[in-house]
C-alpha positions as CSV (number, residue, x, y, z in Angstrom):
1,M,9.9,-193.2,28.9
2,S,8.5,-196.7,28.2
3,Q,4.8,-197.2,28.6
4,R,3.4,-200.5,29.9
5,Q,-0.2,-201.0,28.9
6,P,-2.3,-201.9,31.9
7,S,-5.0,-204.6,31.9
8,C,-8.6,-203.6,31.6
9,R,-9.1,-204.2,35.3
10,A,-6.0,-202.1,36.2
11,L,-7.1,-199.4,33.9
12,S,-10.6,-199.1,35.3
13,L,-9.2,-199.0,38.8
14,S,-6.5,-196.5,37.9
15,V,-9.3,-194.1,36.9
16,L,-10.4,-194.2,40.6
17,V,-7.0,-192.9,41.6
18,A,-6.4,-190.3,39.0
19,L,-4.7,-187.2,40.2
20,G,-6.5,-185.6,43.1
21,V,-7.7,-189.0,44.3
22,G,-5.7,-191.3,46.6
23,F,-6.8,-194.9,46.5
24,S,-6.6,-195.7,50.2
25,G,-9.0,-198.6,50.7
26,A,-12.7,-198.7,51.6
27,S,-12.2,-198.2,55.3
28,Q,-10.2,-195.1,54.9
29,A,-12.4,-193.7,52.2
30,Q,-15.4,-194.1,54.5
31,A,-13.6,-192.2,57.2
32,A,-12.3,-189.5,55.0
33,P,-14.0,-186.0,55.1
34,N,-16.4,-185.4,52.3
35,F,-14.7,-182.4,50.9
36,P,-16.9,-180.3,48.6
37,V,-16.9,-181.0,44.9
38,T,-19.3,-179.0,42.7
39,A,-21.8,-180.7,40.3
40,Q,-19.9,-179.1,37.4
41,Q,-16.7,-180.7,38.6
42,K,-18.4,-184.1,39.0
43,S,-19.8,-184.0,35.5
44,T,-16.5,-182.9,33.9
45,A,-14.5,-185.5,35.9
46,Q,-16.8,-188.3,34.9
47,Q,-16.6,-187.4,31.2
48,V,-12.8,-187.0,31.0
49,A,-12.3,-190.2,33.0
50,Q,-12.9,-191.8,29.7
51,A,-12.1,-189.2,27.1
52,G,-9.0,-187.4,28.6
53,V,-8.0,-184.0,27.3
54,A,-6.4,-182.9,24.0
55,L,-2.6,-182.9,24.1
56,S,-2.7,-179.2,23.2
57,E,-4.3,-178.5,26.6
58,L,-1.2,-179.7,28.4
59,S,1.6,-177.4,29.7
60,P,4.4,-177.2,27.1
61,N,6.8,-178.7,29.8
62,A,4.4,-181.3,31.2
63,P,6.5,-184.2,32.5
64,D,5.9,-187.8,31.7
65,S,5.7,-188.6,35.4
66,Y,6.0,-186.9,38.7
67,T,6.6,-188.2,42.2
68,V,4.6,-186.3,44.8
69,K,6.7,-184.7,47.4
70,R,6.0,-183.4,50.9
71,G,5.1,-179.8,50.7
72,D,3.5,-180.1,47.3
73,T,0.0,-178.7,46.7
74,L,-2.6,-179.7,44.2
75,W,-2.2,-176.2,42.7
76,D,1.6,-176.8,42.2
77,I,1.0,-180.1,40.6
78,S,-1.8,-178.8,38.4
79,K,0.6,-176.2,37.0
80,L,3.0,-178.9,36.0
81,F,0.5,-180.6,33.7
82,L,-2.0,-178.1,32.6
83,T,-1.9,-174.6,31.1
84,S,-4.8,-173.6,33.4
85,P,-4.4,-175.2,36.9
86,W,-8.0,-174.6,38.0
87,R,-9.1,-176.9,35.1
88,W,-7.9,-179.9,37.0
89,P,-11.1,-182.1,36.4
90,E,-10.4,-182.0,32.7
91,L,-7.3,-184.1,33.2
92,W,-8.1,-185.9,36.5
93,G,-11.1,-188.2,36.0
94,M,-12.5,-189.9,39.1
95,N,-15.2,-192.4,40.1
96,L,-17.1,-190.3,42.6
97,Q,-19.4,-193.2,43.7
98,Q,-16.5,-195.1,45.2
99,I,-14.1,-192.3,46.1
100,R,-15.7,-189.3,47.8
101,N,-12.5,-187.3,48.5
102,P,-10.7,-185.8,45.5
103,H,-7.8,-184.5,47.6
104,L,-6.1,-187.6,48.9
105,I,-2.8,-187.8,47.1
106,F,0.2,-188.5,49.2
107,P,4.0,-187.9,49.1
108,G,5.7,-190.8,47.3
109,Q,2.9,-191.5,44.9
110,V,3.8,-191.5,41.2
111,L,1.6,-189.6,38.8
112,Y,2.0,-190.9,35.2
113,L,0.9,-188.9,32.1
114,D,-0.7,-191.4,29.7
115,K,-0.7,-189.9,26.2
116,S,-2.4,-192.0,23.5
117,N,-4.6,-191.5,20.5
118,G,-4.2,-187.7,20.7
119,R,-5.6,-187.5,24.3
120,A,-4.0,-187.3,27.7
121,R,-5.0,-188.9,31.0
122,L,-3.3,-188.8,34.4
123,R,-2.9,-192.1,36.2
124,L,-1.6,-193.1,39.6
125,G,1.1,-195.7,39.2
126,Q,4.2,-197.1,40.8
127,P,7.7,-197.6,39.2
128,V,8.7,-201.1,38.5
129,G,12.0,-202.5,37.1
130,G,14.3,-200.1,35.3
131,G,14.1,-197.7,32.4
132,G,11.4,-195.7,34.0
133,T,8.7,-198.3,33.5
134,V,5.5,-197.5,35.4
135,K,2.9,-200.1,36.5
136,L,-0.6,-198.8,36.5
137,S,-2.2,-200.7,39.3
138,P,-3.8,-199.4,42.5
139,R,-2.5,-200.1,45.9
140,I,-3.9,-199.8,49.4
141,R,-2.4,-196.8,51.1
142,E,-1.7,-197.2,54.8
143,G,-1.5,-194.1,56.9
144,S,-3.4,-191.0,58.1
145,I,-5.3,-188.8,55.7
146,D,-3.5,-185.9,57.5
147,D,-0.5,-186.8,55.4
148,A,-2.4,-185.9,52.2
149,I,-1.2,-182.9,50.4
150,A,-3.3,-179.7,50.4
151,S,-4.9,-177.9,47.5
152,V,-3.2,-174.6,48.1
153,P,-0.6,-173.4,50.6
154,V,-2.8,-173.8,53.7
155,H,-0.1,-172.6,56.1
156,L,-0.4,-169.2,54.5
157,L,-4.2,-169.1,55.1
158,E,-4.8,-170.6,58.5
159,P,-3.9,-167.5,60.6
160,F,-6.4,-165.5,58.7
161,F,-9.4,-167.6,59.5
162,N,-9.5,-166.1,63.0
163,E,-7.8,-162.8,62.2
164,A,-9.5,-161.6,58.9
165,V,-13.2,-161.0,59.7
166,I,-15.7,-158.7,58.1
167,F,-18.5,-157.5,60.4
168,E,-21.8,-156.5,58.8
169,S,-22.2,-153.4,60.9
170,S,-20.1,-151.3,63.3
171,D,-22.7,-152.0,66.1
172,E,-21.8,-155.7,65.9
173,L,-18.6,-155.1,67.9
174,L,-20.0,-152.2,70.0
175,R,-22.6,-154.6,71.4
176,A,-19.9,-157.4,72.1
177,P,-18.4,-158.2,75.4
178,R,-15.4,-156.0,76.3
179,I,-12.4,-155.9,78.5
180,V,-13.2,-153.6,81.5
181,A,-10.2,-154.1,83.7
182,T,-6.8,-155.7,83.6
183,Q,-4.6,-157.7,86.0
184,E,-3.3,-155.4,88.8
185,G,-4.4,-152.3,86.9
186,R,-2.0,-152.8,84.0
187,V,-2.5,-150.5,81.0
188,M,-1.6,-153.2,78.5
189,L,-1.8,-157.0,78.7
190,S,0.6,-159.6,77.5
191,R,0.2,-163.3,76.9
192,G,-0.7,-165.4,80.0
193,E,-2.0,-162.4,81.9
194,T,-5.5,-161.9,83.2
195,A,-8.3,-159.7,81.9
196,Y,-11.8,-159.0,83.2
197,V,-14.7,-158.9,80.8
198,R,-18.2,-157.6,81.0
199,G,-20.9,-158.8,78.6
200,E,-22.9,-161.8,77.5
201,L,-20.8,-164.9,76.9
202,N,-23.6,-167.4,76.2
203,G,-21.5,-170.3,77.4
204,R,-18.6,-169.8,75.0
205,R,-15.1,-170.2,76.3
206,D,-12.8,-169.3,73.4
207,W,-12.8,-165.7,72.0
208,R,-10.9,-163.4,69.7
209,L,-10.1,-159.8,70.5
210,F,-10.6,-156.9,68.1
211,R,-10.5,-153.1,68.1
212,E,-11.2,-150.1,65.9
213,P,-13.6,-151.4,63.2
214,K,-13.1,-149.4,60.0
215,P,-15.6,-149.2,57.1
216,L,-14.7,-151.0,53.8
217,R,-16.2,-149.1,50.8
218,D,-16.8,-150.2,47.3
219,P,-14.1,-148.5,45.2
220,S,-16.7,-147.4,42.6
221,T,-19.9,-146.6,44.5
222,R,-18.3,-145.7,47.8
223,E,-21.0,-147.7,49.6
224,V,-20.0,-149.3,52.9
225,L,-19.9,-153.1,52.4
226,G,-18.8,-154.1,55.8
227,Y,-16.4,-153.3,58.7
228,E,-12.9,-154.8,59.2
229,A,-11.6,-154.7,62.7
230,Q,-8.0,-154.8,63.9
231,Y,-7.1,-158.2,65.2
232,V,-5.5,-158.1,68.7
233,G,-5.4,-161.7,69.9
234,S,-7.3,-164.5,71.6
235,M,-8.5,-165.2,75.1
236,S,-10.0,-168.1,77.0
237,L,-12.6,-168.0,79.8
238,V,-11.3,-169.0,83.2
239,R,-14.3,-168.1,85.4
240,E,-17.7,-166.7,84.4
241,G,-18.9,-163.5,86.1
242,A,-22.0,-163.0,88.3
243,E,-24.3,-160.3,89.6
244,G,-25.1,-159.6,93.2
245,T,-25.7,-156.9,95.8
246,G,-23.0,-154.9,97.6
247,A,-22.8,-154.2,101.3
248,D,-24.7,-150.9,100.7
249,G,-27.5,-152.8,98.9
250,A,-26.5,-151.4,95.5
251,P,-26.2,-153.8,92.5
252,L,-22.8,-155.4,92.2
253,I,-21.3,-156.8,89.0
254,I,-18.5,-159.3,89.1
255,P,-16.9,-159.4,85.6
256,S,-15.8,-162.7,84.0
257,T,-12.1,-163.7,84.3
258,F,-10.2,-164.4,81.1
259,S,-6.6,-165.6,80.4
260,V,-4.9,-164.1,77.3
261,T,-3.8,-167.1,75.2
262,A,-2.3,-165.4,72.1
263,L,-1.5,-161.8,71.0
264,R,-0.8,-160.1,67.8
265,Q,-0.4,-156.9,69.8
266,E,-0.9,-155.9,73.4
267,A,-4.5,-156.0,74.7
268,A,-6.1,-153.1,76.6
269,N,-9.4,-152.0,78.2
270,G,-12.1,-151.5,75.7
271,D,-11.0,-154.2,73.3
272,R,-14.0,-156.2,72.1
273,L,-14.5,-159.9,72.0
274,A,-15.9,-162.0,69.2
275,P,-16.5,-165.8,69.4
276,L,-13.7,-168.0,68.1
277,A,-15.0,-169.1,64.7
278,P,-15.3,-172.8,63.9
279,R,-12.7,-173.9,61.4
280,D,-14.5,-173.5,58.1
281,F,-11.6,-174.2,55.7
282,D,-11.9,-177.5,54.0
283,N,-9.3,-178.5,51.5
284,V,-11.2,-176.7,48.8
285,V,-10.3,-177.5,45.2
286,P,-9.3,-174.4,43.1
287,R,-11.8,-173.8,40.4
288,A,-13.2,-171.1,38.2
289,P,-16.6,-169.6,39.0
290,A,-19.5,-171.2,37.1
291,N,-20.9,-167.8,36.1
292,D,-19.4,-164.6,35.0
293,V,-18.1,-162.4,37.9
294,T,-16.4,-159.0,37.9
295,G,-15.4,-156.8,40.8
296,Q,-12.6,-154.8,42.4
297,V,-10.1,-155.1,45.2
298,V,-11.4,-153.1,48.2
299,S,-8.3,-153.1,50.4
300,I,-5.0,-154.8,51.3
301,Y,-5.3,-156.7,54.6
302,G,-3.0,-155.2,57.2
303,D,-3.2,-151.6,55.9
304,G,-0.6,-152.1,53.2
305,L,-0.7,-149.7,50.3
306,T,0.1,-152.4,47.7
307,A,0.2,-156.2,47.8
308,G,2.2,-159.0,46.1
309,Q,2.2,-162.8,46.0
310,N,0.8,-164.5,49.1
311,H,-0.7,-161.3,50.4
312,I,-4.4,-161.1,51.4
313,V,-6.9,-158.7,49.8
314,A,-10.6,-157.9,50.4
315,L,-12.9,-158.1,47.4
316,N,-16.2,-156.2,46.8
317,R,-18.1,-159.4,45.9
318,G,-19.4,-162.1,48.2
319,A,-21.9,-165.0,48.6
320,Q,-24.8,-162.9,47.2
321,D,-22.7,-162.4,44.1
322,G,-22.1,-166.1,43.6
323,L,-18.5,-166.2,45.0
324,E,-17.5,-169.4,46.9
325,R,-14.5,-170.6,48.7
326,G,-12.1,-172.1,46.2
327,H,-12.9,-169.8,43.3
328,V,-10.0,-168.6,41.3
329,L,-10.1,-165.1,39.8
330,A,-8.0,-163.2,37.3
331,L,-6.4,-159.9,38.3
332,W,-6.3,-157.1,35.7
333,R,-4.1,-154.0,35.4
334,D,-5.7,-151.0,33.8
335,G,-3.9,-149.9,30.6
336,A,-2.2,-146.6,30.9
337,T,-3.3,-143.4,29.1
338,V,-0.4,-142.1,26.9
339,K,0.1,-139.6,24.1
340,D,1.0,-140.7,20.6
341,G,4.3,-138.9,20.0
342,T,4.9,-140.5,16.6
343,T,2.6,-138.1,14.7
344,G,1.8,-134.4,14.9
345,D,-1.7,-134.9,16.3
346,N,-0.4,-135.9,19.7
347,A,-3.5,-138.2,20.1
348,T,-4.5,-139.6,23.5
349,L,-4.2,-143.4,23.6
350,K,-5.7,-145.8,26.1
351,L,-3.6,-149.0,26.2
352,P,-5.4,-152.3,26.6
353,D,-5.9,-153.7,30.1
354,E,-3.5,-156.6,30.9
355,R,-4.2,-159.7,33.0
356,H,-1.3,-160.1,35.4
357,G,-2.2,-162.4,38.3
358,L,-4.6,-164.9,40.0
359,L,-6.6,-164.7,43.2
360,F,-7.8,-167.7,45.4
361,V,-10.9,-166.9,47.4
362,F,-10.7,-168.6,50.8
363,R,-13.2,-166.8,53.0
364,V,-16.6,-165.5,51.9
365,F,-19.0,-163.2,53.6
366,D,-22.4,-161.9,52.4
367,R,-21.2,-158.9,50.4
368,M,-17.4,-159.3,50.5
369,S,-14.6,-161.9,50.4
370,Y,-11.0,-162.4,51.3
371,A,-8.6,-163.8,48.7
372,L,-5.0,-164.9,48.6
373,I,-2.8,-163.6,45.7
374,L,-1.5,-166.8,44.1
375,N,0.7,-165.0,41.7
376,V,1.1,-161.5,40.3
377,Q,3.4,-159.6,37.9
378,Q,2.8,-156.1,39.3
379,P,1.9,-154.7,42.7
380,V,-1.9,-155.0,43.5
381,N,-3.7,-151.8,44.5
382,P,-7.2,-151.1,45.9
383,G,-9.5,-150.6,43.0
384,D,-7.7,-153.1,40.8
385,R,-10.2,-155.2,38.8
386,F,-10.8,-159.0,38.8
387,T,-12.8,-161.3,36.6
388,Q,-13.2,-165.0,35.8
389,P,-9.9,-166.5,34.9
């Protein structure tokens, strides 16, 4: 591939639009969400904007250029260029004073790997002429930031922001509003039908339905870390209830009227309501934890016995342990215990533990977290260990 050397001005501006940064003009940059970037990422990105990374840090099959496609994720693109995808700032330098959003790259943009003087840098360019020539000059991007590609497969995670919830205590749901009656005395409710609810609503209109909270225990200590309830569906308030006095002078309670808006399974009397959580998923950059962390898989979401790629697992570490949304963790498989049959002593051998997958933490509670299995070689079981990648 031919390499056209950019001017000093073009080179400095191209740093602003290194991978992970879409140069979309001042007005769009001002309107863009300020997605979180850690202090460590900022420091690393600023350093490598000038220095780049050693060629030995590149993936053996790293392409000279890549055109971003719809459906790509930052994680996918990172894997093309780096041996460790979460180390993206080491290749993608950025000017954080002028560009606040490290996520805005768009389908159709060309990412060009500049390899010179034993170092590698990733630039945003555009093809010109023939022979694969790339011009390293920024261009104003017109269009909505909604077109920007995501860090990880967001479509796999979005349903779980309402469904996968860890409650701190079993009483939290027992004290919640509950369905006390159904439309025309039905035993089970379907979407669009009416339910009657008793309990404090505090002005909220949108709610989730749960039932049967179960304790989640630490695989090693057996301590209860939280409670995971079975997700039923969602409901919306139609008319708030009231209190009054009946014809006989006795207190009269009129329950609130709700409409069932979505269901994972049929709703019934006794199901408990929890407020619809605000969307707390930003386009978080995958990254390794800054400090050492170790822990275990507590459970497979959905009562599965084992899990594979794109499944959700609960972890026995949370915010108080330093976990954050976006952290990437390594999964380990315990080495088997075998007998040495090659000698007469029949000695017991413990094979080394083997790393066999990666987790992406996407929801964090105080003592626990939920993570997406990004990739894995063997089925994941409760009790499996994780560490820093």
